[in-house]
DOMAR-375003 format. One record per residue: residue number from 1; x, y, z of N, C-alpha, C in turn; residue in three letters; chain. Coordinates in pm, whole numbers, plus 50000, padded with zeros to 5 digits. Example, Ala and Ser with C-alpha at 12.3 -4.5 7.8 and 13.67 -1.06 7.14 Angstrom:
{voza 1 n_xx 51319 n_yy 49431 n_zz 50780 ca_xx 51230 ca_yy 49550 ca_zz 50780 c_xx 51320 c_yy 49670 c_zz 50780 tilum Ala lovo A};
{voza 2 n_xx 51285 n_yy 49775 n_zz 50708 ca_xx 51367 ca_yy 49894 ca_zz 50714 c_xx 51290 c_yy 50003 c_zz 50787 tilum Ser lovo A};
//
This chain:
{voza 1 n_xx 80406 n_yy 64904 n_zz 67182 ca_xx 80374 ca_yy 65043 ca_zz 67203 c_xx 80230 c_yy 65055 c_zz 67252 tilum Met lovo A};
{voza 2 n_xx 80213 n_yy 65137 n_zz 67350 ca_xx 80079 ca_yy 65156 ca_zz 67404 c_xx 80026 c_yy 65291 c_zz 67360 tilum Thr lovo A};
{voza 3 n_xx 79899 n_yy 65295 n_zz 67351 ca_xx 79833 ca_yy 65418 ca_zz 67311 c_xx 79800 c_yy 65498 c_zz 67436 tilum Lys lovo A};
{voza 4 n_xx 79836 n_yy 65622 n_zz 67438 ca_xx 79809 ca_yy 65707 ca_zz 67553 c_xx 79678 c_yy 65781 c_zz 67527 tilum Ile lovo A};
{voza 5 n_xx 79584 n_yy 65763 n_zz 67618 ca_xx 79457 ca_yy 65832 ca_zz 67604 c_xx 79469 c_yy 65969 c_zz 67669 tilum Lys lovo A};
{voza 6 n_xx 79435 n_yy 66068 n_zz 67592 ca_xx 79441 ca_yy 66204 ca_zz 67643 c_xx 79305 c_yy 66267 c_zz 67634 tilum Gly lovo A};
{voza 7 n_xx 79294 n_yy 66382 n_zz 67693 ca_xx 79167 ca_yy 66451 ca_zz 67685 c_xx 79147 c_yy 66505 c_zz 67543 tilum Asp lovo A};
{voza 8 n_xx 79023 n_yy 66509 n_zz 67495 ca_xx 78997 ca_yy 66552 ca_zz 67358 c_xx 79036 c_yy 66697 c_zz 67332 tilum Pro lovo A};
{voza 9 n_xx 79028 n_yy 66781 n_zz 67435 ca_xx 79067 ca_yy 66921 ca_zz 67418 c_xx 79216 c_yy 66932 c_zz 67389 tilum Glu lovo A};
{voza 10 n_xx 79295 n_yy 66849 n_zz 67454 ca_xx 79440 ca_yy 66848 ca_zz 67433 c_xx 79475 c_yy 66803 c_zz 67292 tilum Gly lovo A};
{voza 11 n_xx 79399 n_yy 66708 n_zz 67239 ca_xx 79423 ca_yy 66661 ca_zz 67103 c_xx 79392 c_yy 66771 c_zz 67002 tilum Gln lovo A};
{voza 12 n_xx 79283 n_yy 66845 n_zz 67025 ca_xx 79249 ca_yy 66954 ca_zz 66935 c_xx 79357 c_yy 67062 c_zz 66936 tilum Glu lovo A};
{voza 13 n_xx 79403 n_yy 67095 n_zz 67054 ca_xx 79507 ca_yy 67197 ca_zz 67066 c_xx 79636 c_yy 67150 c_zz 66999 tilum Ala lovo A};
{voza 14 n_xx 79667 n_yy 67020 n_zz 67015 ca_xx 79787 ca_yy 66965 ca_zz 66953 c_xx 79774 c_yy 66965 c_zz 66801 tilum Gln lovo A};
{voza 15 n_xx 79656 n_yy 66927 n_zz 66751 ca_xx 79633 ca_yy 66925 ca_zz 66606 c_xx 79641 c_yy 67066 c_zz 66549 tilum Ala lovo A};
{voza 16 n_xx 79589 n_yy 67163 n_zz 66623 ca_xx 79594 ca_yy 67301 ca_zz 66578 c_xx 79738 c_yy 67352 c_zz 66573 tilum Glu lovo A};
{voza 17 n_xx 79818 n_yy 67313 n_zz 66672 ca_xx 79958 ca_yy 67355 ca_zz 66677 c_xx 80038 c_yy 67291 c_zz 66563 tilum Ala lovo A};
{voza 18 n_xx 80006 n_yy 67167 n_zz 66529 ca_xx 80078 ca_yy 67097 ca_zz 66424 c_xx 80043 c_yy 67148 c_zz 66285 tilum Cys lovo A};
{voza 19 n_xx 79923 n_yy 67202 n_zz 66269 ca_xx 79879 ca_yy 67246 ca_zz 66137 c_xx 79949 c_yy 67375 c_zz 66092 tilum Ser lovo A};
{voza 20 n_xx 80022 n_yy 67440 n_zz 66180 ca_xx 80093 ca_yy 67561 ca_zz 66143 c_xx 80016 c_yy 67687 c_zz 66176 tilum Gly lovo A};
{voza 21 n_xx 79889 n_yy 67675 n_zz 66210 ca_xx 79810 ca_yy 67791 ca_zz 66246 c_xx 79829 c_yy 67821 c_zz 66393 tilum Glu lovo A};
{voza 22 n_xx 79839 n_yy 67949 n_zz 66423 ca_xx 79855 ca_yy 67988 ca_zz 66562 c_xx 79719 c_yy 68019 c_zz 66622 tilum Arg lovo A};
{voza 23 n_xx 79704 n_yy 67996 n_zz 66750 ca_xx 79577 ca_yy 68022 ca_zz 66815 c_xx 79560 c_yy 68172 c_zz 66837 tilum Thr lovo A};
{voza 24 n_xx 79439 n_yy 68211 n_zz 66870 ca_xx 79407 ca_yy 68351 ca_zz 66895 c_xx 79494 c_yy 68408 c_zz 67006 tilum Tyr lovo A};
{voza 25 n_xx 79512 n_yy 68330 n_zz 67114 ca_xx 79591 ca_yy 68378 ca_zz 67228 c_xx 79739 c_yy 68391 c_zz 67194 tilum His lovo A};
{voza 26 n_xx 79789 n_yy 68305 n_zz 67107 ca_xx 79929 ca_yy 68317 ca_zz 67064 c_xx 79948 c_yy 68443 c_zz 66979 tilum Glu lovo A};
{voza 27 n_xx 79846 n_yy 68479 n_zz 66901 ca_xx 79856 ca_yy 68599 ca_zz 66818 c_xx 79852 c_yy 68727 c_zz 66901 tilum Leu lovo A};
{voza 28 n_xx 79788 n_yy 68722 n_zz 67017 ca_xx 79775 ca_yy 68840 ca_zz 67102 c_xx 79910 c_yy 68887 c_zz 67156 tilum Leu lovo A};
{voza 29 n_xx 80010 n_yy 68801 n_zz 67156 ca_xx 80142 ca_yy 68835 ca_zz 67208 c_xx 80208 c_yy 68944 c_zz 67124 tilum Val lovo A};
{voza 30 n_xx 80181 n_yy 68945 n_zz 66994 ca_xx 80249 ca_yy 69037 ca_zz 66902 c_xx 80175 c_yy 69168 c_zz 66878 tilum Asn lovo A};
{voza 31 n_xx 80077 n_yy 69201 n_zz 66958 ca_xx 79996 ca_yy 69321 ca_zz 66934 c_xx 80072 c_yy 69451 c_zz 66959 tilum Leu lovo A};
{voza 32 n_xx 80032 n_yy 69554 n_zz 66885 ca_xx 80083 ca_yy 69689 ca_zz 66906 c_xx 80021 c_yy 69750 c_zz 67031 tilum Asn lovo A};
{voza 33 n_xx 80083 n_yy 69853 n_zz 67086 ca_xx 80020 ca_yy 69922 ca_zz 67199 c_xx 79894 c_yy 69999 c_zz 67160 tilum Pro lovo A};
{voza 34 n_xx 79878 n_yy 70034 n_zz 67032 ca_xx 79762 ca_yy 70114 ca_zz 66992 c_xx 79645 c_yy 70028 c_zz 66944 tilum Ile lovo A};
{voza 35 n_xx 79656 n_yy 69896 n_zz 66949 ca_xx 79553 ca_yy 69807 ca_zz 66894 c_xx 79430 c_yy 69799 c_zz 66984 tilum Ala lovo A};
{voza 36 n_xx 79354 n_yy 69908 n_zz 66990 ca_xx 79229 ca_yy 69915 ca_zz 67066 c_xx 79126 c_yy 69987 c_zz 66981 tilum Gln lovo A};
{voza 37 n_xx 79005 n_yy 69945 n_zz 66967 ca_xx 78939 ca_yy 69828 ca_zz 67024 c_xx 78979 c_yy 69700 c_zz 66950 tilum Pro lovo A};
{voza 38 n_xx 79001 n_yy 69595 n_zz 67024 ca_xx 79043 ca_yy 69467 ca_zz 66967 c_xx 78923 c_yy 69373 c_zz 66959 tilum Leu lovo A};
{voza 39 n_xx 78909 n_yy 69307 n_zz 66845 ca_xx 78799 ca_yy 69214 ca_zz 66824 c_xx 78820 c_yy 69087 c_zz 66906 tilum Ala lovo A};
{voza 40 n_xx 78712 n_yy 69033 n_zz 66956 ca_xx 78718 ca_yy 68905 ca_zz 67026 c_xx 78742 c_yy 68794 c_zz 66924 tilum Ser lovo A};
{voza 41 n_xx 78765 n_yy 68674 n_zz 66972 ca_xx 78788 ca_yy 68561 ca_zz 66881 c_xx 78666 c_yy 68540 c_zz 66791 tilum Arg lovo A};
{voza 42 n_xx 78547 n_yy 68547 n_zz 66849 ca_xx 78424 ca_yy 68524 ca_zz 66773 c_xx 78402 c_yy 68634 c_zz 66669 tilum Arg lovo A};
{voza 43 n_xx 78422 n_yy 68759 n_zz 66708 ca_xx 78405 ca_yy 68870 ca_zz 66615 c_xx 78510 c_yy 68865 c_zz 66505 tilum Leu lovo A};
{voza 44 n_xx 78631 n_yy 68823 n_zz 66539 ca_xx 78737 ca_yy 68810 ca_zz 66439 c_xx 78696 c_yy 68711 c_zz 66331 tilum Thr lovo A};
{voza 45 n_xx 78641 n_yy 68598 n_zz 66371 ca_xx 78595 ca_yy 68498 ca_zz 66274 c_xx 78483 c_yy 68553 c_zz 66187 tilum Arg lovo A};
{voza 46 n_xx 78390 n_yy 68626 n_zz 66248 ca_xx 78280 ca_yy 68686 ca_zz 66171 c_xx 78333 c_yy 68786 c_zz 66069 tilum Lys lovo A};
{voza 47 n_xx 78432 n_yy 68865 n_zz 66110 ca_xx 78491 ca_yy 68963 ca_zz 66020 c_xx 78562 c_yy 68895 c_zz 65903 tilum Leu lovo A};
{voza 48 n_xx 78633 n_yy 68786 n_zz 65930 ca_xx 78699 ca_yy 68712 ca_zz 65822 c_xx 78597 c_yy 68659 c_zz 65722 tilum Tyr lovo A};
{voza 49 n_xx 78486 n_yy 68607 n_zz 65772 ca_xx 78381 ca_yy 68557 ca_zz 65683 c_xx 78321 c_yy 68669 c_zz 65600 tilum Lys lovo A};
{voza 50 n_xx 78297 n_yy 68782 n_zz 65662 ca_xx 78242 ca_yy 68898 ca_zz 65592 c_xx 78340 c_yy 68948 c_zz 65485 tilum Cys lovo A};
{voza 51 n_xx 78469 n_yy 68948 n_zz 65517 ca_xx 78571 ca_yy 68990 ca_zz 65421 c_xx 78574 c_yy 68895 c_zz 65302 tilum Ile lovo A};
{voza 52 n_xx 78565 n_yy 68765 n_zz 65328 ca_xx 78565 ca_yy 68667 ca_zz 65219 c_xx 78446 c_yy 68687 c_zz 65127 tilum Lys lovo A};
{voza 53 n_xx 78330 n_yy 68718 n_zz 65184 ca_xx 78211 ca_yy 68744 ca_zz 65103 c_xx 78227 c_yy 68874 c_zz 65023 tilum Lys lovo A};
{voza 54 n_xx 78288 n_yy 68975 n_zz 65085 ca_xx 78308 ca_yy 69103 ca_zz 65019 c_xx 78408 c_yy 69090 c_zz 64903 tilum Ala lovo A};
{voza 55 n_xx 78507 n_yy 69004 n_zz 64917 ca_xx 78606 ca_yy 68983 ca_zz 64810 c_xx 78537 c_yy 68926 c_zz 64687 tilum Val lovo A};
{voza 56 n_xx 78443 n_yy 68834 n_zz 64708 ca_xx 78371 ca_yy 68775 ca_zz 64595 c_xx 78293 c_yy 68880 c_zz 64517 tilum Lys lovo A};
{voza 57 n_xx 78243 n_yy 68982 n_zz 64587 ca_xx 78166 ca_yy 69090 ca_zz 64524 c_xx 78254 c_yy 69210 c_zz 64486 tilum Gln lovo A};
{voza 58 n_xx 78385 n_yy 69199 n_zz 64512 ca_xx 78481 ca_yy 69308 ca_zz 64487 c_xx 78441 c_yy 69436 c_zz 64562 tilum Lys lovo A};
{voza 59 n_xx 78409 n_yy 69419 n_zz 64689 ca_xx 78364 ca_yy 69531 ca_zz 64771 c_xx 78461 c_yy 69561 c_zz 64885 tilum Gln lovo A};
{voza 60 n_xx 78591 n_yy 69540 n_zz 64864 ca_xx 78688 ca_yy 69573 ca_zz 64968 c_xx 78791 c_yy 69670 c_zz 64913 tilum Ile lovo A};
{voza 61 n_xx 78852 n_yy 69742 n_zz 65005 ca_xx 78968 ca_yy 69825 ca_zz 64976 c_xx 79081 c_yy 69769 c_zz 65061 tilum Arg lovo A};
{voza 62 n_xx 79197 n_yy 69747 n_zz 64998 ca_xx 79307 ca_yy 69679 ca_zz 65067 c_xx 79431 c_yy 69766 c_zz 65064 tilum Arg lovo A};
{voza 63 n_xx 79497 n_yy 69778 n_zz 65178 ca_xx 79622 ca_yy 69853 ca_zz 65185 c_xx 79601 c_yy 69996 c_zz 65233 tilum Gly lovo A};
{voza 64 n_xx 79705 n_yy 70051 n_zz 65293 ca_xx 79696 ca_yy 70183 ca_zz 65356 c_xx 79665 c_yy 70292 c_zz 65253 tilum Val lovo A};
{voza 65 n_xx 79737 n_yy 70292 n_zz 65141 ca_xx 79717 ca_yy 70399 ca_zz 65042 c_xx 79577 c_yy 70398 c_zz 64982 tilum Lys lovo A};
{voza 66 n_xx 79531 n_yy 70280 n_zz 64946 ca_xx 79399 ca_yy 70269 ca_zz 64884 c_xx 79287 c_yy 70304 c_zz 64983 tilum Glu lovo A};
{voza 67 n_xx 79297 n_yy 70252 n_zz 65104 ca_xx 79194 ca_yy 70279 ca_zz 65206 c_xx 79192 c_yy 70428 c_zz 65239 tilum Val lovo A};
{voza 68 n_xx 79309 n_yy 70487 n_zz 65257 ca_xx 79317 ca_yy 70630 ca_zz 65291 c_xx 79257 c_yy 70715 c_zz 65179 tilum Gln lovo A};
{voza 69 n_xx 79285 n_yy 70680 n_zz 65055 ca_xx 79232 ca_yy 70756 ca_zz 64941 c_xx 79080 c_yy 70754 c_zz 64940 tilum Lys lovo A};
{voza 70 n_xx 79020 n_yy 70637 n_zz 64962 ca_xx 78876 ca_yy 70626 ca_zz 64954 c_xx 78805 c_yy 70678 c_zz 65078 tilum Phe lovo A};
{voza 71 n_xx 78872 n_yy 70677 n_zz 65193 ca_xx 78814 ca_yy 70739 ca_zz 65312 c_xx 78809 c_yy 70890 c_zz 65291 tilum Val lovo A};
{voza 72 n_xx 78915 n_yy 70946 n_zz 65232 ca_xx 78917 ca_yy 71090 ca_zz 65202 c_xx 78809 c_yy 71128 c_zz 65101 tilum Asn lovo A};
{voza 73 n_xx 78775 n_yy 71036 n_zz 65012 ca_xx 78669 ca_yy 71061 ca_zz 64913 c_xx 78529 c_yy 71047 c_zz 64974 tilum Lys lovo A};
{voza 74 n_xx 78519 n_yy 70993 n_zz 65096 ca_xx 78392 ca_yy 70983 ca_zz 65164 c_xx 78325 c_yy 70847 c_zz 65158 tilum Gly lovo A};
{voza 75 n_xx 78399 n_yy 70744 n_zz 65122 ca_xx 78343 ca_yy 70609 ca_zz 65115 c_xx 78315 c_yy 70556 c_zz 65256 tilum Glu lovo A};
{voza 76 n_xx 78207 n_yy 70480 n_zz 65269 ca_xx 78167 ca_yy 70425 ca_zz 65399 c_xx 78195 c_yy 70276 c_zz 65405 tilum Lys lovo A};
{voza 77 n_xx 78218 n_yy 70225 n_zz 65526 ca_xx 78242 ca_yy 70083 ca_zz 65547 c_xx 78308 c_yy 70059 c_zz 65682 tilum Gly lovo A};
{voza 78 n_xx 78335 n_yy 69932 n_zz 65710 ca_xx 78405 ca_yy 69895 ca_zz 65834 c_xx 78553 c_yy 69884 c_zz 65804 tilum Ile lovo A};
{voza 79 n_xx 78635 n_yy 69954 n_zz 65880 ca_xx 78779 ca_yy 69944 ca_zz 65862 c_xx 78834 c_yy 69840 c_zz 65958 tilum Met lovo A};
{voza 80 n_xx 78904 n_yy 69740 n_zz 65903 ca_xx 78963 ca_yy 69633 ca_zz 65982 c_xx 79114 c_yy 69649 c_zz 65975 tilum Val lovo A};
{voza 81 n_xx 79177 n_yy 69672 n_zz 66090 ca_xx 79321 ca_yy 69695 ca_zz 66097 c_xx 79389 c_yy 69576 c_zz 66165 tilum Leu lovo A};
{voza 82 n_xx 79508 n_yy 69544 n_zz 66120 ca_xx 79586 ca_yy 69436 ca_zz 66181 c_xx 79661 c_yy 69492 c_zz 66302 tilum Ala lovo A};
{voza 83 n_xx 79652 n_yy 69423 n_zz 66413 ca_xx 79713 ca_yy 69471 ca_zz 66536 c_xx 79860 c_yy 69439 c_zz 66550 tilum Gly lovo A};
{voza 84 n_xx 79916 n_yy 69359 n_zz 66458 ca_xx 80057 ca_yy 69321 ca_zz 66471 c_xx 80147 c_yy 69390 c_zz 66368 tilum Asp lovo A};
{voza 85 n_xx 80102 n_yy 69502 n_zz 66314 ca_xx 80181 ca_yy 69574 ca_zz 66214 c_xx 80286 c_yy 69661 c_zz 66283 tilum Thr lovo A};
{voza 86 n_xx 80408 n_yy 69648 n_zz 66236 ca_xx 80518 ca_yy 69731 ca_zz 66285 c_xx 80592 c_yy 69790 c_zz 66167 tilum Leu lovo A};
{voza 87 n_xx 80638 n_yy 69911 n_zz 66170 ca_xx 80619 ca_yy 70012 ca_zz 66274 c_xx 80476 c_yy 70065 c_zz 66274 tilum Pro lovo A};
{voza 88 n_xx 80433 n_yy 70112 n_zz 66387 ca_xx 80297 ca_yy 70161 ca_zz 66405 c_xx 80271 c_yy 70284 c_zz 66319 tilum Val lovo A};
{voza 89 n_xx 80376 n_yy 70360 n_zz 66291 ca_xx 80363 ca_yy 70485 ca_zz 66215 c_xx 80308 c_yy 70463 c_zz 66075 tilum Glu lovo A};
{voza 90 n_xx 80315 n_yy 70340 n_zz 66026 ca_xx 80265 ca_yy 70308 ca_zz 65892 c_xx 80117 c_yy 70340 c_zz 65881 tilum Val lovo A};
{voza 91 n_xx 80040 n_yy 70312 n_zz 65987 ca_xx 79895 ca_yy 70328 ca_zz 65976 c_xx 79829 c_yy 70391 c_zz 66098 tilum Tyr lovo A};
{voza 92 n_xx 79905 n_yy 70455 n_zz 66185 ca_xx 79849 ca_yy 70509 ca_zz 66308 c_xx 79756 c_yy 70628 c_zz 66283 tilum Cys lovo A};
{voza 93 n_xx 79760 n_yy 70688 n_zz 66164 ca_xx 79672 ca_yy 70799 ca_zz 66133 c_xx 79532 c_yy 70755 c_zz 66092 tilum His lovo A};
{voza 94 n_xx 79514 n_yy 70628 n_zz 66055 ca_xx 79385 ca_yy 70581 ca_zz 66006 c_xx 79273 c_yy 70580 c_zz 66111 tilum Leu lovo A};
{voza 95 n_xx 79300 n_yy 70536 n_zz 66235 ca_xx 79193 ca_yy 70544 ca_zz 66335 c_xx 79145 c_yy 70688 c_zz 66361 tilum Pro lovo A};
{voza 96 n_xx 79236 n_yy 70784 n_zz 66355 ca_xx 79199 ca_yy 70924 ca_zz 66373 c_xx 79108 c_yy 70969 c_zz 66259 tilum Val lovo A};
{voza 97 n_xx 79142 n_yy 70928 n_zz 66136 ca_xx 79058 ca_yy 70961 ca_zz 66021 c_xx 78919 c_yy 70900 c_zz 66036 tilum Met lovo A};
{voza 98 n_xx 78914 n_yy 70778 n_zz 66087 ca_xx 78785 ca_yy 70711 ca_zz 66107 c_xx 78700 c_yy 70784 c_zz 66210 tilum Cys lovo A};
{voza 99 n_xx 78763 n_yy 70824 n_zz 66320 ca_xx 78689 ca_yy 70895 ca_zz 66424 c_xx 78637 c_yy 71029 c_zz 66374 tilum Glu lovo A};
{voza 100 n_xx 78717 n_yy 71100 n_zz 66293 ca_xx 78674 ca_yy 71228 ca_zz 66237 c_xx 78554 c_yy 71211 c_zz 66144 tilum Asp lovo A};
{voza 101 n_xx 78550 n_yy 71099 n_zz 66070 ca_xx 78444 ca_yy 71076 ca_zz 65972 c_xx 78335 c_yy 70983 c_zz 66024 tilum Arg lovo A};
{voza 102 n_xx 78342 n_yy 70948 n_zz 66152 ca_xx 78243 ca_yy 70862 ca_zz 66217 c_xx 78232 c_yy 70725 c_zz 66149 tilum Asn lovo A};
{voza 103 n_xx 78346 n_yy 70670 n_zz 66111 ca_xx 78350 ca_yy 70535 ca_zz 66052 c_xx 78389 c_yy 70435 c_zz 66160 tilum Leu lovo A};
{voza 104 n_xx 78326 n_yy 70317 n_zz 66160 ca_xx 78365 ca_yy 70215 ca_zz 66257 c_xx 78498 c_yy 70150 c_zz 66218 tilum Pro lovo A};
{voza 105 n_xx 78582 n_yy 70124 n_zz 66318 ca_xx 78707 ca_yy 70054 ca_zz 66292 c_xx 78735 c_yy 69956 c_zz 66406 tilum Tyr lovo A};
{voza 106 n_xx 78811 n_yy 69853 n_zz 66374 ca_xx 78842 ca_yy 69749 ca_zz 66471 c_xx 78977 c_yy 69688 c_zz 66439 tilum Ile lovo A};
{voza 107 n_xx 79047 n_yy 69645 n_zz 66541 ca_xx 79175 ca_yy 69576 ca_zz 66524 c_xx 79154 c_yy 69426 c_zz 66538 tilum Tyr lovo A};
{voza 108 n_xx 79226 n_yy 69350 n_zz 66458 ca_xx 79230 ca_yy 69205 ca_zz 66471 c_xx 79376 c_yy 69166 c_zz 66494 tilum Ile lovo A};
{voza 109 n_xx 79403 n_yy 69046 n_zz 66546 ca_xx 79540 ca_yy 69014 ca_zz 66588 c_xx 79643 c_yy 68993 c_zz 66478 tilum Pro lovo A};
{voza 110 n_xx 79605 n_yy 68951 n_zz 66357 ca_xx 79706 ca_yy 68907 ca_zz 66261 c_xx 79690 c_yy 68966 c_zz 66122 tilum Ser lovo A};
{voza 111 n_xx 79798 n_yy 69026 n_zz 66071 ca_xx 79795 ca_yy 69078 ca_zz 65934 c_xx 79804 c_yy 68965 c_zz 65831 tilum Lys lovo A};
{voza 112 n_xx 79865 n_yy 68854 n_zz 65868 ca_xx 79874 ca_yy 68738 ca_zz 65778 c_xx 79735 c_yy 68680 c_zz 65755 tilum Thr lovo A};
{voza 113 n_xx 79658 n_yy 68664 n_zz 65863 ca_xx 79523 ca_yy 68611 ca_zz 65851 c_xx 79431 c_yy 68709 c_zz 65779 tilum Asp lovo A};
{voza 114 n_xx 79454 n_yy 68838 n_zz 65799 ca_xx 79374 ca_yy 68940 ca_zz 65730 c_xx 79398 c_yy 68933 c_zz 65580 tilum Leu lovo A};
{voza 115 n_xx 79524 n_yy 68919 n_zz 65539 ca_xx 79555 ca_yy 68904 ca_zz 65398 c_xx 79497 c_yy 68777 c_zz 65340 tilum Gly lovo A};
{voza 116 n_xx 79503 n_yy 68668 n_zz 65416 ca_xx 79449 ca_yy 68540 ca_zz 65370 c_xx 79297 c_yy 68548 c_zz 65353 tilum Ala lovo A};
{voza 117 n_xx 79228 n_yy 68617 n_zz 65443 ca_xx 79084 ca_yy 68632 ca_zz 65432 c_xx 79046 c_yy 68712 c_zz 65307 tilum Ala lovo A};
{voza 118 n_xx 79136 n_yy 68802 n_zz 65266 ca_xx 79112 ca_yy 68883 ca_zz 65147 c_xx 79155 c_yy 68810 c_zz 65020 tilum Ala lovo A};
{voza 119 n_xx 79199 n_yy 68686 n_zz 65033 ca_xx 79236 ca_yy 68607 ca_zz 64916 c_xx 79374 c_yy 68638 c_zz 64863 tilum Gly lovo A};
{voza 120 n_xx 79463 n_yy 68683 n_zz 64950 ca_xx 79598 ca_yy 68720 ca_zz 64909 c_xx 79699 c_yy 68638 c_zz 64989 tilum Ser lovo A};
{voza 121 n_xx 79812 n_yy 68607 n_zz 64926 ca_xx 79920 ca_yy 68539 ca_zz 64999 c_xx 80000 c_yy 68640 c_zz 65080 tilum Lys lovo A};
{voza 122 n_xx 79985 n_yy 68766 n_zz 65047 ca_xx 80058 ca_yy 68874 ca_zz 65110 c_xx 79986 c_yy 68922 c_zz 65235 tilum Arg lovo A};
{voza 123 n_xx 80056 n_yy 68948 n_zz 65345 ca_xx 79991 ca_yy 69006 ca_zz 65463 c_xx 79938 c_yy 69147 c_zz 65432 tilum Pro lovo A};
{voza 124 n_xx 79827 n_yy 69182 n_zz 65492 ca_xx 79764 ca_yy 69313 ca_zz 65469 c_xx 79740 c_yy 69379 c_zz 65604 tilum Thr lovo A};
{voza 125 n_xx 79777 n_yy 69506 n_zz 65617 ca_xx 79761 ca_yy 69570 ca_zz 65747 c_xx 79628 c_yy 69642 c_zz 65763 tilum Cys lovo A};
{voza 126 n_xx 79557 n_yy 69671 n_zz 65655 ca_xx 79427 ca_yy 69736 ca_zz 65668 c_xx 79337 c_yy 69700 c_zz 65549 tilum Val lovo A};
{voza 127 n_xx 79210 n_yy 69676 n_zz 65581 ca_xx 79109 ca_yy 69648 ca_zz 65479 c_xx 78983 c_yy 69725 c_zz 65517 tilum Ile lovo A};
{voza 128 n_xx 78917 n_yy 69781 n_zz 65417 ca_xx 78787 ca_yy 69842 ca_zz 65441 c_xx 78682 c_yy 69760 c_zz 65368 tilum Met lovo A};
{voza 129 n_xx 78583 n_yy 69713 n_zz 65443 ca_xx 78474 ca_yy 69633 ca_zz 65387 c_xx 78356 c_yy 69727 c_zz 65361 tilum Val lovo A};
{voza 130 n_xx 78314 n_yy 69732 n_zz 65235 ca_xx 78201 ca_yy 69818 ca_zz 65197 c_xx 78072 c_yy 69737 c_zz 65203 tilum Lys lovo A};
{voza 131 n_xx 77959 n_yy 69802 n_zz 65234 ca_xx 77831 ca_yy 69729 ca_zz 65239 c_xx 77784 c_yy 69688 c_zz 65099 tilum Pro lovo A};
{voza 132 n_xx 77713 n_yy 69575 n_zz 65093 ca_xx 77660 ca_yy 69523 ca_zz 64967 c_xx 77541 c_yy 69434 c_zz 64999 tilum His lovo A};
{voza 133 n_xx 77441 n_yy 69429 n_zz 64913 ca_xx 77320 ca_yy 69353 ca_zz 64943 c_xx 77342 c_yy 69202 c_zz 64947 tilum Glu lovo A};
{voza 134 n_xx 77447 n_yy 69150 n_zz 64884 ca_xx 77473 ca_yy 69006 ca_zz 64882 c_xx 77508 c_yy 68950 c_zz 65021 tilum Glu lovo A};
{voza 135 n_xx 77576 n_yy 69030 n_zz 65101 ca_xx 77617 ca_yy 68985 ca_zz 65235 c_xx 77573 c_yy 69085 c_zz 65341 tilum Tyr lovo A};
{voza 136 n_xx 77458 n_yy 69148 n_zz 65318 ca_xx 77410 ca_yy 69254 ca_zz 65406 c_xx 77391 c_yy 69207 c_zz 65551 tilum Gln lovo A};
{voza 137 n_xx 77340 n_yy 69085 n_zz 65568 ca_xx 77314 ca_yy 69034 ca_zz 65703 c_xx 77445 c_yy 69018 c_zz 65782 tilum Glu lovo A};
{voza 138 n_xx 77545 n_yy 68959 n_zz 65719 ca_xx 77676 ca_yy 68941 ca_zz 65786 c_xx 77740 c_yy 69076 c_zz 65814 tilum Ala lovo A};
{voza 139 n_xx 77728 n_yy 69169 n_zz 65718 ca_xx 77786 ca_yy 69303 ca_zz 65734 c_xx 77720 c_yy 69376 c_zz 65851 tilum Tyr lovo A};
{voza 140 n_xx 77587 n_yy 69373 n_zz 65856 ca_xx 77514 ca_yy 69443 ca_zz 65963 c_xx 77547 c_yy 69386 c_zz 66100 tilum Glu lovo A};
{voza 141 n_xx 77562 n_yy 69253 n_zz 66107 ca_xx 77597 ca_yy 69187 ca_zz 66233 c_xx 77735 c_yy 69234 c_zz 66281 tilum Glu lovo A};
{voza 142 n_xx 77832 n_yy 69237 n_zz 66189 ca_xx 77967 ca_yy 69283 ca_zz 66225 c_xx 77965 c_yy 69430 c_zz 66264 tilum Cys lovo A};
{voza 143 n_xx 77892 n_yy 69511 n_zz 66187 ca_xx 77884 ca_yy 69654 ca_zz 66213 c_xx 77827 c_yy 69682 c_zz 66351 tilum Leu lovo A};
{voza 144 n_xx 77722 n_yy 69608 n_zz 66388 ca_xx 77659 ca_yy 69625 ca_zz 66518 c_xx 77756 c_yy 69593 c_zz 66631 tilum Glu lovo A};
{voza 145 n_xx 77831 n_yy 69483 n_zz 66616 ca_xx 77925 ca_yy 69444 ca_zz 66721 c_xx 78044 c_yy 69539 c_zz 66729 tilum Glu lovo A};
{voza 146 n_xx 78090 n_yy 69589 n_zz 66615 ca_xx 78204 ca_yy 69683 ca_zz 66614 c_xx 78162 c_yy 69815 c_zz 66680 tilum Val lovo A};
{voza 147 n_xx 78043 n_yy 69862 n_zz 66650 ca_xx 77996 ca_yy 69988 ca_zz 66710 c_xx 77970 c_yy 69975 c_zz 66859 tilum Arg lovo A};
{voza 148 n_xx 77940 n_yy 69851 n_zz 66904 ca_xx 77913 ca_yy 69830 ca_zz 67047 c_xx 78040 c_yy 69837 c_zz 67131 tilum Ala lovo A};
{voza 149 n_xx 78155 n_yy 69813 n_zz 67070 ca_xx 78281 ca_yy 69817 ca_zz 67145 c_xx 78318 c_yy 69961 c_zz 67180 tilum Leu lovo A};
{voza 150 n_xx 78374 n_yy 69983 n_zz 67300 ca_xx 78413 ca_yy 70119 ca_zz 67339 c_xx 78537 c_yy 70165 c_zz 67263 tilum Pro lovo A};
{voza 151 n_xx 78539 n_yy 70293 n_zz 67226 ca_xx 78657 ca_yy 70350 ca_zz 67160 c_xx 78766 c_yy 70376 c_zz 67264 tilum Leu lovo A};
{voza 152 n_xx 78893 n_yy 70373 n_zz 67223 ca_xx 79000 ca_yy 70400 ca_zz 67319 c_xx 79001 c_yy 70547 c_zz 67361 tilum Pro lovo A};
{voza 153 n_xx 79058 n_yy 70571 n_zz 67477 ca_xx 79065 ca_yy 70709 ca_zz 67528 c_xx 79169 c_yy 70789 c_zz 67457 tilum Met lovo A};
//
């Protein structure tokens, strides 16, 4: 048997495919039509890290009912929505609530990855990350990038 030498990029892609994780571009196939503004791959990773830090400090709100309740109460934070949630009617009112209250919101490609970042085995379609001094730098960086993205028409 001979060893076939391949390019290192191909090996990384093959290893990623074998590990069961889907790439960012594969996740984009399942997006909703309303998933705008969509986070880039780099911003998505930053948001996952910020969410993981927020979970340690218990500074997140998870799920449509909980997030909606606290947005109505006037709580501030970044709302992260999963772009692959179906039916869209489950959470299509949340971006409108955010725009009315001037809260930043962003879509990411996968509800499974969003749930995993929050430390749950269950997929989550929406999370609100609240600011906290322990991860203030990461939060501010994400907030700045989310606000820089254009809102949908």
